[in-house]
C-alpha positions in Angstrom: -4.0 -8.6 -5.6 -2.6 -7.0 -8.7 -1.9 -9.1 -11.8 1.6 -10.5 -12.3 3.9 -8.5 -14.5 5.9 -10.0 -17.3 9.6 -9.5 -16.8 12.3 -10.4 -19.3 15.4 -12.0 -17.7 18.4 -9.7 -18.1 20.6 -12.7 -18.8 18.7 -14.9 -21.3 15.6 -12.7 -22.2 13.2 -15.4 -21.1 9.8 -13.8 -20.3 8.4 -14.8 -16.9 5.4 -13.6 -14.9 6.4 -12.1 -11.5 3.9 -11.6 -8.8 3.9 -8.5 -6.6 3.8 -10.7 -3.5 5.6 -14.0 -3.3 7.2 -16.2 -0.7 10.6 -16.1 -2.3 12.7 -14.2 -4.8 11.6 -14.6 -8.4 14.1 -16.5 -10.6 14.2 -17.2 -14.3 12.9 -20.7 -15.1 15.3 -21.0 -18.0 18.7 -19.9 -16.6 18.0 -19.7 -12.9 19.2 -16.1 -12.3 17.3 -13.8 -10.0 14.8 -11.6 -11.8 14.3 -7.8 -11.2 11.4 -7.3 -8.9 9.7 -3.9 -9.6 6.1 -3.6 -8.7 3.3 -1.3 -7.5 1.4 -1.5 -4.3 -1.9 -0.2 -2.9 -2.9 0.2 0.7 -4.9 -3.0 0.5 -2.0 -5.3 -0.7 0.8 -3.4 1.1 1.3 -6.0 3.9 1.7 -8.9 1.4 3.8 -6.9 -1.1 6.1 -4.9 1.3 5.9 -6.1 4.9 6.0 -9.8 4.1 8.7 -9.5 1.4 11.5 -12.1 1.6 14.1 -9.4 0.7 14.5 -5.7 1.7 12.1 -3.3 -0.1 12.8 0.1 -1.6 9.5 2.0 -1.6 9.3 4.9 -4.1 6.6 7.3 -3.0 5.8 9.3 -6.1 3.0 11.1 -8.2 2.6 11.3 -11.9 2.7 15.1 -11.9 6.0 15.3 -10.0 9.0 16.2 -12.2 11.7 15.0 -9.7 9.8 11.7 -9.4 10.3 11.2 -13.2 14.0 11.6 -12.6 14.1 9.0 -9.9 11.9 6.4 -11.7 14.6 5.1 -14.1 17.1 5.0 -11.2 14.7 2.8 -9.2 14.2 0.5 -12.2 17.9 0.2 -12.7 18.5 -0.6 -9.1 15.8 -3.3 -9.2 17.8 -4.9 -12.1 21.3 -4.4 -10.6 20.3 -5.8 -7.2 18.0 -8.5 -8.5 17.6 -11.1 -5.8 18.7 -8.7 -3.0 16.1 -6.0 -3.3 12.4 -5.5 -4.3 11.4 -2.0 -5.6 7.8 -1.0 -4.9 6.2 2.2 -6.3 3.4 3.9 -4.3 1.4 6.6 -6.1 0.7 9.1 -3.3 -2.3 10.5 -5.3 -3.9 7.1 -5.2 -2.7 5.9 -1.8 -3.0 8.9 0.6 -3.3 6.5 3.6 0.2 5.1 2.9 1.5 8.6 2.4 0.1 9.5 5.8 1.2 6.3 7.5 4.8 6.9 6.5 4.7 10.7 7.1 5.7 11.5 3.6 5.7 15.3 3.2 7.6 15.6 0.0 8.1 13.5 -3.1 9.9 11.6 -4.3 10.5 10.0 -0.9 12.4 6.7 -0.9 12.0 4.4 2.1 14.1 1.3 2.6 12.3 -1.4 4.6 13.6 -4.7 5.9 11.6 -7.3 7.7 8.7 -4.8 7.8 10.7 -2.2 9.6 12.0 1.1 8.1 15.8 1.2 7.9 16.2 4.6 6.4 14.7 7.2 4.0 15.7 10.0 1.7 13.6 12.7 0.1 14.4 14.3 -3.3 15.7 13.3 -6.7 18.9 11.3 -7.2 20.4 9.5 -10.1 21.1 5.8 -10.3 24.7 5.9 -9.0 23.8 8.1 -6.0 20.7 5.9 -5.2 22.9 2.8 -5.3 25.5 4.4 -3.0 22.6 5.2 -0.6 20.9 1.7 -0.7 23.8 -0.8 -0.8 25.4 0.0 2.6 21.9 -0.2 4.2 21.2 -3.7 2.9 21.7 -6.6 5.3 25.0 -8.3 4.9 23.3 -11.6 4.3 20.9 -10.3 1.6 21.7 -13.1 -0.9 18.2 -13.3 -2.4 17.8 -17.0 -1.7 14.3 -18.4 -1.8 11.6 -20.0 -3.8 10.6 -18.7 -7.2 8.1 -15.8 -7.2 6.5 -16.9 -10.4 
């Protein structure tokens, strides 16, 4: 399993380690607010990171050489901050994880797949900015996605 990432709380700047896979939504130990949850996943840890996630997951299938992927990356990061506690963003490098690319039938990148309870809810291929991405994701989130749960530290 990958090492926890250090995340600064958007509210109070407290730095906290956040694991890629956790039984609950990560929260700031200082102020209690939900923390942005942006991580990477490999084929080996995909079940724990994505399929067992306590909140819906936005998977960003990308590659380092892909120009449109570099356009989408900041939008995915922003969405993970804006929807902290309601959404986990997971990046999958298709060059390093061809089995996941094949499993999901990804033919073009960037491809964004929204998963909930280990089932695909929807997908979109191509670059989009932060506002367009949010307009695409929010209506597809479950109504009760409140981000309740144990800390993911």
